[in-house]
C-alpha positions as CSV (number, residue, x, y, z in Angstrom):
1,M,0.0,0.0,0.0
2,H,1.4,3.4,-1.1
3,D,0.1,6.8,0.0
4,V,0.4,8.0,-3.6
5,V,1.1,6.3,-7.0
6,I,2.0,8.8,-9.7
7,I,1.7,7.7,-13.3
8,G,4.1,9.6,-15.5
9,A,7.5,11.2,-14.8
10,G,7.4,14.4,-16.8
11,P,7.6,17.8,-15.2
12,A,4.2,17.4,-13.6
13,G,4.8,14.0,-12.2
14,L,8.2,14.8,-10.9
15,S,7.1,18.0,-9.3
16,A,4.2,16.1,-7.5
17,A,6.7,13.4,-6.4
18,L,9.1,15.9,-5.0
19,W,6.4,17.6,-3.1
20,C,5.0,14.3,-1.8
21,D,8.4,13.3,-0.6
22,E,8.9,16.6,1.2
23,L,5.5,16.2,2.8
24,G,6.4,12.7,4.1
25,L,4.2,10.6,1.8
26,D,5.0,7.1,0.7
27,T,5.2,7.7,-3.0
28,L,5.8,5.5,-6.1
29,V,6.3,7.0,-9.6
30,L,5.7,4.8,-12.6
31,E,7.2,5.8,-16.0
32,Q,6.5,3.9,-19.2
33,N,9.7,5.0,-20.9
34,E,13.2,4.1,-20.1
35,E,14.0,7.7,-19.4
36,I,12.2,10.3,-17.2
37,G,11.4,13.7,-18.5
38,G,8.3,13.3,-20.7
39,Q,7.9,16.2,-23.2
40,L,11.1,17.8,-22.0
41,L,13.0,15.2,-24.1
42,S,11.4,16.7,-27.2
43,V,12.2,20.3,-26.5
44,Y,15.3,21.4,-28.4
45,N,14.8,25.1,-28.2
46,P,16.0,27.3,-25.2
47,I,13.6,27.4,-22.2
48,E,13.5,31.0,-21.0
49,N,10.0,31.5,-19.6
50,Y,10.3,29.3,-16.5
51,P,10.7,31.6,-13.5
52,G,14.2,31.7,-12.2
53,V,15.6,29.1,-14.6
54,S,17.2,29.5,-18.1
55,A,18.0,26.3,-19.9
56,S,19.5,25.6,-23.4
57,N,16.9,22.9,-24.1
58,G,14.6,20.4,-22.4
59,R,17.3,18.0,-21.5
60,D,19.3,20.8,-19.9
61,F,16.2,21.7,-17.9
62,L,15.7,18.1,-16.9
63,E,19.2,17.8,-15.5
64,R,18.4,20.5,-13.0
65,F,15.3,18.5,-12.1
66,S,17.2,15.3,-11.9
67,A,19.7,16.6,-9.4
68,R,16.8,17.1,-6.9
69,V,15.1,13.8,-7.9
70,S,18.3,11.8,-7.1
71,E,18.3,13.2,-3.6
72,A,14.6,12.4,-2.9
73,E,13.4,9.2,-1.2
74,F,10.4,8.3,-3.4
75,D,10.5,5.2,-5.5
76,L,10.8,5.6,-9.2
77,W,10.2,2.7,-11.6
78,T,10.9,3.1,-15.4
79,N,10.1,0.8,-18.3
80,V,6.7,0.1,-16.6
81,D,3.7,-0.9,-18.6
82,I,0.3,-0.7,-16.8
83,D,-2.1,-3.5,-18.0
84,N,-5.2,-2.1,-16.3
85,V,-6.2,0.2,-13.5
86,D,-9.3,0.5,-11.3
87,L,-9.2,4.1,-10.3
88,K,-12.2,3.9,-7.9
89,A,-10.5,1.1,-6.0
90,K,-7.0,2.7,-6.5
91,R,-5.6,-0.6,-7.8
92,L,-3.2,-1.0,-10.6
93,V,-2.0,-4.2,-12.3
94,L,1.3,-4.0,-14.3
95,R,2.0,-5.9,-17.5
96,S,4.4,-8.0,-15.3
97,G,1.5,-9.2,-13.3
98,E,2.4,-7.2,-10.2
99,A,-0.5,-5.5,-8.4
100,L,-0.2,-2.2,-6.6
101,Q,-2.6,-0.5,-4.2
102,A,-2.7,3.2,-3.3
103,I,-4.7,5.7,-1.2
104,S,-4.4,8.3,-3.9
105,I,-3.5,8.2,-7.6
106,I,-2.0,11.1,-9.6
107,I,-2.3,10.9,-13.4
108,A,0.5,12.8,-15.1
109,T,0.6,11.0,-18.5
110,G,0.9,14.1,-20.6
111,V,0.2,14.4,-24.3
112,R,1.6,13.1,-27.6
113,R,1.7,14.7,-31.1
114,R,-1.4,14.0,-33.1
115,Q,-0.7,11.9,-36.3
116,L,-2.2,12.1,-39.7
117,G,-2.8,8.4,-39.9
118,I,-1.9,8.2,-43.6
119,P,0.2,5.7,-45.6
120,G,3.9,6.2,-45.1
121,E,3.7,8.1,-41.8
122,K,5.1,5.2,-39.8
123,E,7.5,4.0,-42.5
124,F,9.3,7.3,-42.8
125,A,9.8,8.0,-39.1
126,G,13.5,8.9,-38.9
127,H,13.7,8.8,-42.7
128,G,12.0,12.1,-43.6
129,I,9.7,12.9,-40.7
130,I,11.1,16.0,-39.1
131,E,11.1,15.7,-35.3
132,S,12.4,19.2,-34.7
133,P,13.6,21.9,-37.1
134,T,16.2,22.9,-34.5
135,K,17.5,19.4,-33.9
136,D,17.3,18.4,-37.6
137,R,18.5,21.7,-39.0
138,E,21.6,20.4,-40.6
139,K,19.9,17.2,-41.8
140,F,17.4,19.1,-43.9
141,A,19.5,22.1,-44.9
142,G,19.3,22.7,-48.7
143,K,16.3,20.3,-49.1
144,D,12.7,21.1,-50.0
145,V,10.3,20.4,-47.1
146,C,6.7,20.4,-46.2
147,V,4.9,21.4,-43.0
148,V,1.4,20.2,-42.2
149,G,-0.8,22.3,-39.8
150,G,-2.1,25.7,-39.4
151,G,-1.5,26.7,-35.8
152,D,1.4,28.4,-34.0
153,A,3.6,25.2,-34.0
154,A,3.2,24.7,-37.7
155,A,4.0,28.4,-38.5
156,E,7.0,28.4,-36.2
157,N,8.3,25.2,-37.8
158,A,7.9,26.6,-41.3
159,L,9.8,29.8,-40.3
160,L,12.6,27.8,-38.8
161,L,12.9,25.5,-41.8
162,A,12.8,28.5,-44.1
163,E,16.2,29.6,-42.7
164,V,17.9,26.5,-44.2
165,S,15.5,25.1,-46.9
166,P,15.1,26.5,-50.4
167,T,11.3,25.9,-50.4
168,V,8.8,25.3,-47.6
169,T,5.3,24.3,-48.4
170,L,2.7,24.8,-45.6
171,V,-0.4,22.7,-46.0
172,H,-3.4,23.2,-43.8
173,R,-7.0,22.1,-44.0
174,N,-8.8,25.4,-43.1
175,K,-9.4,28.5,-45.2
176,R,-7.4,30.6,-42.8
177,L,-4.4,29.9,-40.6
178,K,-5.1,29.7,-36.8
179,A,-1.5,30.9,-36.0
180,R,-1.1,34.2,-34.2
181,P,-1.0,37.3,-36.4
182,G,2.8,37.8,-35.8
183,F,3.6,34.4,-37.2
184,I,1.3,34.9,-40.2
185,N,2.9,38.2,-41.1
186,Q,6.3,36.5,-41.0
187,L,5.1,33.6,-43.1
188,Q,3.8,36.0,-45.8
189,S,7.1,37.9,-45.9
190,Q,9.1,34.8,-46.7
191,H,9.4,34.2,-50.4
192,C,10.4,30.6,-50.0
193,I,7.2,29.7,-48.1
194,T,4.2,28.6,-50.1
195,I,0.9,28.2,-48.3
196,F,-1.8,25.7,-49.4
197,P,-5.1,26.4,-47.6
198,E,-8.0,24.0,-47.6
199,A,-5.6,21.1,-48.4
200,V,-4.6,17.9,-46.8
201,V,-1.6,15.6,-47.1
202,T,-3.0,12.1,-48.0
203,R,0.2,10.0,-48.5
204,L,4.0,10.0,-48.0
205,L,6.0,8.5,-50.8
206,G,9.5,7.2,-51.3
207,N,11.8,4.3,-51.1
208,E,14.2,4.1,-48.0
209,D,13.8,7.9,-47.4
210,L,10.9,10.3,-48.0
211,E,10.8,11.6,-51.6
212,A,7.4,13.2,-52.0
213,V,4.0,14.0,-50.4
214,E,0.6,13.5,-52.0
215,I,-1.6,16.6,-51.5
216,R,-5.3,16.9,-52.1
217,R,-6.6,20.5,-52.5
218,K,-10.3,21.4,-52.1
219,D,-10.3,23.2,-55.5
220,A,-8.6,20.3,-57.4
221,L,-10.2,17.3,-59.0
222,K,-7.5,14.9,-57.9
223,P,-4.5,14.8,-55.6
224,F,-1.0,15.7,-56.9
225,Q,2.5,14.8,-55.7
226,M,5.1,17.3,-54.6
227,A,8.8,16.4,-54.3
228,V,10.1,17.0,-50.7
229,R,12.7,15.4,-48.6
230,G,11.2,16.2,-45.2
231,V,7.8,16.7,-43.6
232,A,7.0,18.2,-40.2
233,I,3.5,17.1,-38.9
234,R,2.2,19.8,-36.5
235,I,-1.5,19.3,-36.2
236,G,-1.7,19.5,-32.5
237,V,-1.5,17.1,-29.6
238,E,-3.8,14.6,-27.9
239,P,-3.8,13.5,-24.3
240,N,-2.7,10.1,-23.1
241,T,-5.9,9.2,-21.4
242,E,-6.9,6.0,-23.2
243,L,-6.2,3.9,-20.1
244,F,-8.6,5.9,-18.0
245,R,-11.4,7.1,-20.4
246,E,-14.0,4.6,-19.3
247,Q,-13.6,5.7,-15.7
248,L,-12.8,9.5,-15.8
249,E,-14.9,12.4,-16.8
250,I,-13.2,13.8,-19.9
251,D,-13.8,16.7,-22.3
252,P,-14.6,16.1,-26.0
253,Q,-10.8,16.3,-26.8
254,G,-10.0,13.5,-24.3
255,Y,-8.5,15.7,-21.6
256,A,-9.2,14.9,-18.0
257,I,-11.6,17.4,-16.3
258,V,-10.4,18.5,-12.9
259,T,-11.3,20.8,-10.1
260,N,-9.2,23.8,-8.9
261,Q,-7.5,21.2,-6.6
262,Q,-6.6,19.0,-9.7
263,E,-9.0,16.3,-8.6
264,T,-11.0,14.4,-11.1
265,N,-14.6,13.2,-10.8
266,L,-13.3,10.3,-8.7
267,A,-12.3,11.0,-5.1
268,N,-8.5,11.0,-4.5
269,V,-7.7,10.6,-8.1
270,F,-5.9,13.6,-9.5
271,A,-4.8,14.6,-13.0
272,I,-2.0,17.2,-13.5
273,G,0.0,18.7,-16.3
274,D,-0.8,18.7,-20.0
275,V,-3.2,15.7,-19.6
276,S,-5.7,18.0,-17.9
277,N,-4.6,21.4,-19.3
278,P,-5.5,21.9,-23.0
279,L,-5.5,25.7,-22.8
280,A,-2.1,26.4,-21.2
281,P,0.3,23.4,-21.4
282,T,3.4,24.9,-19.9
283,I,6.2,23.6,-17.7
284,S,5.4,26.1,-15.0
285,G,1.7,25.1,-15.1
286,A,2.6,21.4,-14.9
287,T,4.9,21.8,-11.9
288,G,2.4,24.1,-10.1
289,A,-0.4,21.5,-10.6
290,G,1.9,18.8,-9.2
291,A,2.5,20.9,-6.1
292,T,-1.3,21.5,-5.7
293,A,-2.2,17.8,-5.9
294,A,0.5,16.8,-3.5
295,K,-0.5,19.3,-0.9
296,V,-4.2,18.3,-1.1
297,I,-3.3,14.7,-0.7
298,A,-1.0,15.4,2.3
299,S,-3.7,17.5,4.0
300,R,-6.3,14.7,3.7
301,L,-4.0,12.0,4.9
302,S,-2.9,14.2,7.8
303,G,-6.6,14.6,8.7
304,R,-7.2,10.8,8.6
305,K,-4.2,10.1,10.8
């Protein structure tokens, strides 16, 4: 029996674990991946908006977190797959067959990039799919590329790639871009960027590496192919709530609905970080939510004892 089981070891989960440890709670953190850090591992740009901390990238930020984590006394298990969970009973069964019981559960499973679900998307991962225009800058320098999406992330990726690529094609399904006006103005000032509104990418083509994308425009009778060597898919993110959706109250996008104390519709089950914050998914918001959940749990357990 643990006071708290935290599912996920990104900024939110680690923050909650550190606070639980400081408050004297018996805490276990479960992380599916081999490495802790969550979305931090996919941040390649400088982090300059976290109060009091400036880091060159997500991994640099994580190292500052890790120094404190290594000193804490909570248990941290990585490479853990959860087979099923009964949130009401606070019981988890791991893929290994081991069963865990807790008084409180904190869900900190974060989000993942939404995929197009088209032919070639999985096959060209690492062979033309652009993970980050900053990380992959040299790899795609001098090559024609495509960006899919119409929000801030897509616009920013297109602008970064325009610094090194001769042509950048931005494909988005709506009539108008959803990106902020500042980004749109910059896109329109770049001669190497071509914007295809009301269009979708339907297929990725190539042999070992990506060679072209198939695009269908609303005003065209049939799709056409465009030669590119890289594609960045930036159509938003989706929360990792599949394991809990039959038990939790969630919004239409799949995010966990929580109170101002980060509690879900189930007593003593909390959701923190990006998995419950579609409007402002930030590192500072995630760490603050972790602290809130930990303090609420500690207060309740103190009252019981």
